[in-house]
TITORVEX-461745 format. One record per residue (C-alpha): residue number from 1; x, y, z; residue in three letters. Coordinates in Angstrom, 3 decimals. Layout:
# residues N
resi:c1:c2:c3:resn
NUM:X:Y:Z:ALA;
...
***
This chain:
# residues 275
resi:c1:c2:c3:resn
1:-0.278:-17.954:5.788:UNK;
2:2.424:-17.677:8.673:UNK;
3:4.371:-20.739:9.641:UNK;
4:6.767:-20.885:12.244:UNK;
5:9.103:-23.996:12.920:UNK;
6:11.847:-23.532:16.126:UNK;
7:11.966:-20.182:16.184:UNK;
8:14.463:-18.777:18.523:UNK;
9:15.183:-15.104:18.858:UNK;
10:18.085:-13.900:20.859:UNK;
11:19.240:-10.421:21.833:UNK;
12:23.112:-11.266:22.632:UNK;
13:23.335:-14.463:25.132:UNK;
14:19.984:-13.976:26.249:UNK;
15:17.123:-15.527:24.404:UNK;
16:13.552:-13.636:23.959:UNK;
17:12.064:-16.525:22.322:UNK;
18:12.733:-20.563:23.262:UNK;
19:11.567:-22.762:20.456:UNK;
20:8.220:-21.557:18.986:UNK;
21:6.146:-23.654:16.713:UNK;
22:2.712:-22.331:15.258:UNK;
23:0.972:-22.196:11.569:UNK;
24:-1.731:-19.659:11.046:UNK;
25:-4.024:-20.035:8.161:UNK;
26:-5.802:-17.409:5.704:UNK;
27:-8.837:-16.081:7.259:UNK;
28:-8.093:-16.381:10.798:UNK;
29:-9.011:-13.775:13.242:UNK;
30:-5.489:-14.586:15.979:UNK;
31:-5.389:-12.872:19.867:UNK;
32:-1.784:-13.656:20.941:UNK;
33:-1.513:-12.773:24.804:UNK;
34:0.910:-12.948:27.572:UNK;
35:2.156:-10.756:30.103:UNK;
36:5.067:-8.138:29.568:UNK;
37:8.287:-9.250:28.630:UNK;
38:6.653:-12.506:27.375:UNK;
39:8.262:-11.709:23.790:UNK;
40:5.002:-11.211:21.554:UNK;
41:6.356:-7.742:20.488:UNK;
42:9.493:-9.679:19.176:UNK;
43:7.119:-12.618:17.432:UNK;
44:5.123:-10.338:15.412:UNK;
45:8.113:-8.435:14.699:UNK;
46:8.686:-11.811:12.556:UNK;
47:6.280:-11.607:10.536:UNK;
48:7.650:-9.044:8.350:UNK;
49:10.742:-9.368:8.427:UNK;
50:11.877:-6.588:11.090:UNK;
51:13.852:-9.384:13.062:UNK;
52:15.000:-12.490:11.220:UNK;
53:15.246:-15.877:13.154:UNK;
54:18.472:-16.299:15.188:UNK;
55:17.390:-20.053:15.030:UNK;
56:14.931:-21.465:13.091:UNK;
57:12.587:-19.990:10.673:UNK;
58:8.829:-18.316:9.497:UNK;
59:7.459:-18.028:6.596:UNK;
60:4.983:-15.907:5.431:UNK;
61:2.860:-16.009:2.567:UNK;
62:4.990:-18.600:1.092:UNK;
63:8.002:-16.186:1.680:UNK;
64:11.246:-17.350:3.730:UNK;
65:11.788:-13.933:5.868:UNK;
66:15.405:-14.733:5.965:UNK;
67:15.695:-13.959:1.896:UNK;
68:12.817:-11.719:1.299:UNK;
69:13.224:-7.656:2.044:UNK;
70:10.702:-6.142:4.478:UNK;
71:9.708:-3.886:1.681:UNK;
72:8.503:-7.049:-0.078:UNK;
73:7.011:-8.457:3.711:UNK;
74:5.120:-5.497:3.232:UNK;
75:2.810:-5.879:0.639:UNK;
76:1.624:-9.129:2.127:UNK;
77:2.117:-8.410:6.002:UNK;
78:0.604:-4.764:7.184:UNK;
79:1.865:-3.727:10.550:UNK;
80:0.193:-1.309:13.182:UNK;
81:2.926:-0.232:15.929:UNK;
82:1.774:0.412:19.599:UNK;
83:2.716:3.779:18.989:UNK;
84:2.125:5.519:15.608:UNK;
85:5.139:8.035:16.202:UNK;
86:7.329:4.752:15.623:UNK;
87:5.522:4.486:11.934:UNK;
88:4.593:8.108:10.991:UNK;
89:7.321:10.025:8.762:UNK;
90:5.464:12.414:6.327:UNK;
91:4.364:16.130:7.349:UNK;
92:0.987:15.236:5.475:UNK;
93:-1.716:12.928:6.129:UNK;
94:-2.219:12.097:2.123:UNK;
95:1.330:11.757:2.057:UNK;
96:1.904:9.399:4.987:UNK;
97:-1.212:7.174:4.001:UNK;
98:0.373:7.293:0.265:UNK;
99:4.352:6.546:1.499:UNK;
100:3.447:2.855:1.478:UNK;
101:1.728:2.369:-2.041:UNK;
102:4.643:4.506:-3.888:UNK;
103:7.486:2.401:-2.488:UNK;
104:5.495:-0.495:-3.682:UNK;
105:4.696:1.306:-7.206:UNK;
106:1.286:1.632:-7.154:UNK;
107:0.284:3.749:-10.334:UNK;
108:-0.658:7.280:-8.844:UNK;
109:-4.384:7.253:-10.052:UNK;
110:-5.063:3.763:-8.114:UNK;
111:-3.047:5.613:-5.464:UNK;
112:-5.199:8.308:-4.658:UNK;
113:-7.787:5.984:-4.846:UNK;
114:-6.564:3.967:-2.143:UNK;
115:-5.617:7.004:-0.193:UNK;
116:-9.274:8.348:0.216:UNK;
117:-10.704:5.027:0.742:UNK;
118:-8.596:4.248:3.865:UNK;
119:-9.114:7.949:4.953:UNK;
120:-12.644:7.438:4.639:UNK;
121:-12.732:4.011:6.427:UNK;
122:-10.637:5.644:9.562:UNK;
123:-12.655:9.308:9.683:UNK;
124:-9.648:10.870:8.024:UNK;
125:-11.122:12.106:5.167:UNK;
126:-11.436:15.999:6.369:UNK;
127:-7.670:15.885:7.409:UNK;
128:-5.883:14.809:4.181:UNK;
129:-3.986:17.942:4.168:UNK;
130:-3.286:18.137:8.305:UNK;
131:0.211:17.120:9.654:UNK;
132:0.097:14.085:11.426:UNK;
133:2.468:15.745:14.330:UNK;
134:-0.205:18.590:14.767:UNK;
135:-2.866:15.726:15.177:UNK;
136:-4.198:13.752:18.747:UNK;
137:-2.617:10.402:19.530:UNK;
138:-5.245:9.187:18.916:UNK;
139:-5.750:10.184:15.213:UNK;
140:-2.083:9.638:14.669:UNK;
141:-2.715:5.871:14.885:UNK;
142:-5.960:6.199:12.730:UNK;
143:-3.477:7.585:10.102:UNK;
144:-0.882:5.368:10.713:UNK;
145:-3.460:2.798:9.978:UNK;
146:-4.724:4.009:6.977:UNK;
147:-1.607:4.117:5.702:UNK;
148:-1.110:0.159:6.149:UNK;
149:-4.990:-0.502:4.768:UNK;
150:-3.813:1.386:1.975:UNK;
151:-1.927:-1.692:0.798:UNK;
152:-4.301:-4.320:1.559:UNK;
153:-2.756:-6.768:2.905:UNK;
154:-3.040:-9.825:3.434:UNK;
155:-2.003:-9.997:7.000:UNK;
156:-3.047:-7.200:9.442:UNK;
157:-1.113:-7.552:12.789:UNK;
158:-2.449:-5.282:14.987:UNK;
159:-0.131:-4.304:18.033:UNK;
160:-2.207:-2.941:21.095:UNK;
161:-4.326:-0.980:18.746:UNK;
162:-7.134:0.455:20.860:UNK;
163:-4.502:1.659:23.809:UNK;
164:-5.074:5.784:23.193:UNK;
165:-8.392:5.609:21.354:UNK;
166:-11.276:6.293:22.863:UNK;
167:-14.882:4.070:22.895:UNK;
168:-15.601:5.191:19.818:UNK;
169:-12.338:5.358:18.278:UNK;
170:-11.717:1.559:19.720:UNK;
171:-15.067:0.659:17.834:UNK;
172:-14.002:1.960:15.206:UNK;
173:-10.724:0.175:14.828:UNK;
174:-11.960:-3.196:15.705:UNK;
175:-15.406:-3.103:12.987:UNK;
176:-12.902:-2.397:10.414:UNK;
177:-10.192:-5.534:11.444:UNK;
178:-13.463:-7.741:11.681:UNK;
179:-15.051:-6.111:8.448:UNK;
180:-11.441:-7.127:6.914:UNK;
181:-11.320:-10.327:8.597:UNK;
182:-14.941:-11.365:6.887:UNK;
183:-13.172:-10.383:3.765:UNK;
184:-10.918:-13.108:4.018:UNK;
185:-7.886:-10.594:5.749:UNK;
186:-6.057:-12.641:8.594:UNK;
187:-5.684:-10.524:11.805:UNK;
188:-3.372:-10.829:14.615:UNK;
189:-4.468:-9.135:17.512:UNK;
190:-2.061:-8.311:20.171:UNK;
191:-3.513:-7.145:23.109:UNK;
192:-3.967:-6.620:27.223:UNK;
193:-7.941:-6.122:26.785:UNK;
194:-9.533:-9.315:27.080:UNK;
195:-13.033:-8.022:26.735:UNK;
196:-11.797:-6.974:23.660:UNK;
197:-9.900:-10.716:22.668:UNK;
198:-13.785:-12.074:23.610:UNK;
199:-15.649:-9.937:21.557:UNK;
200:-13.316:-10.185:18.563:UNK;
201:-10.285:-13.039:17.969:UNK;
202:-11.567:-16.701:17.764:UNK;
203:-8.612:-18.516:18.556:UNK;
204:-5.825:-17.568:20.999:UNK;
205:-2.523:-18.011:21.516:UNK;
206:-0.348:-17.162:24.896:UNK;
207:3.080:-17.115:25.851:UNK;
208:4.602:-16.748:28.511:UNK;
209:8.720:-16.233:28.896:UNK;
210:9.178:-16.691:25.151:UNK;
211:7.435:-20.415:24.807:UNK;
212:3.354:-20.599:23.584:UNK;
213:2.354:-22.330:26.647:UNK;
214:-1.247:-22.384:24.776:UNK;
215:-2.744:-22.862:21.208:UNK;
216:-6.561:-23.297:21.668:UNK;
217:-10.204:-21.492:21.109:UNK;
218:-11.021:-17.906:23.158:UNK;
219:-13.391:-19.971:24.720:UNK;
220:-11.305:-22.521:25.979:UNK;
221:-8.886:-19.964:27.362:UNK;
222:-11.526:-18.063:29.076:UNK;
223:-12.670:-21.034:30.973:UNK;
224:-9.042:-22.416:32.153:UNK;
225:-8.465:-20.566:35.350:UNK;
226:-5.215:-22.013:36.028:UNK;
227:-3.873:-20.788:32.459:UNK;
228:-5.494:-17.379:32.978:UNK;
229:-3.947:-16.933:36.309:UNK;
230:-0.048:-18.478:35.176:UNK;
231:-0.014:-15.808:32.314:UNK;
232:-1.608:-13.093:34.440:UNK;
233:-4.714:-13.044:32.141:UNK;
234:-7.884:-11.828:33.759:UNK;
235:-11.093:-13.233:32.508:UNK;
236:-13.723:-11.179:31.158:UNK;
237:-17.015:-10.398:33.258:UNK;
238:-19.141:-12.283:30.714:UNK;
239:-16.843:-15.444:31.236:UNK;
240:-17.232:-14.860:35.300:UNK;
241:-21.186:-13.828:35.339:UNK;
242:-21.403:-16.701:33.074:UNK;
243:-19.459:-19.129:35.999:UNK;
244:-21.077:-17.636:38.711:UNK;
245:-24.471:-18.854:36.797:UNK;
246:-23.304:-22.509:35.802:UNK;
247:-23.464:-21.419:32.111:UNK;
248:-21.902:-22.709:29.396:UNK;
249:-20.272:-20.553:26.615:UNK;
250:-21.489:-21.928:23.199:UNK;
251:-18.597:-23.460:21.067:UNK;
252:-17.761:-21.487:17.713:UNK;
253:-20.171:-18.283:19.409:UNK;
254:-19.376:-14.711:20.283:UNK;
255:-19.780:-14.560:23.769:UNK;
256:-20.501:-11.405:26.080:UNK;
257:-22.468:-9.849:28.459:UNK;
258:-25.514:-10.040:26.107:UNK;
259:-25.160:-14.050:25.658:UNK;
260:-25.133:-14.437:29.359:UNK;
261:-28.245:-12.199:29.861:UNK;
262:-29.808:-14.269:26.639:UNK;
263:-29.018:-17.640:28.434:UNK;
264:-30.392:-16.324:31.674:UNK;
265:-34.082:-14.689:29.925:UNK;
266:-34.044:-19.097:28.474:UNK;
267:-33.960:-20.529:31.636:UNK;
268:-36.485:-18.622:33.450:UNK;
269:-38.479:-19.073:29.942:UNK;
270:-37.923:-23.099:30.801:UNK;
271:-38.715:-22.918:34.355:UNK;
272:-41.623:-20.702:33.886:UNK;
273:-42.949:-23.336:31.246:UNK;
274:-42.551:-26.369:33.816:UNK;
275:-44.137:-24.682:36.787:UNK;
***
């Protein structure tokens, strides 16, 4: 779905990205991690043509991003900015959700259906005639995401999607992402919330100082204390507790606090059986 080869991004003489190579296949749920200034946002902007390579190449859904308009890439890659005010341009929620559909030539009847569907998914059905800028930032972020979902992209890029949400809103957004991923949508999550990463992502890409320093499963990442420290990342609570108890996470399985509790119960049961 996404192929990056020897990608270099420059701002004047400064190199932001320094020779990135990676592949993301259809249907993955990938977390892009690293400290502030590592180049994460710069990298994901190459996925929908907001930036083009200074050197190297980025191919998305078979399209070389240097040769395709951003409007064409938007049909394949949906992008949710961290700040929704960088994305919203309409003075009605329904018009905002429909904006991308109009630009890509979706017929009017289908536009209405998609707008209603996306609004309902994100709890906006009663706000379609509202001015987005009268809503809270949390709801503006949902409006921005609804406009992306209405396009039904093959790739969904989420840049700190829960930064302005309460627990209920965060869960809503991430469960929507999980359901889309289960249906085949490729999801790329940029986040500093390691609990969120542990709960939803399966693969982790770690950037430090513009270089890709790790590409591994989320399980493997959170068991590597040295790498976490080098990248300024924290270990989720479930992994800290498991390490303290000597419990090994099962590969490929969602590993949360409930998983640790289950493992402890299993050990106690085995101990009682042996007693």
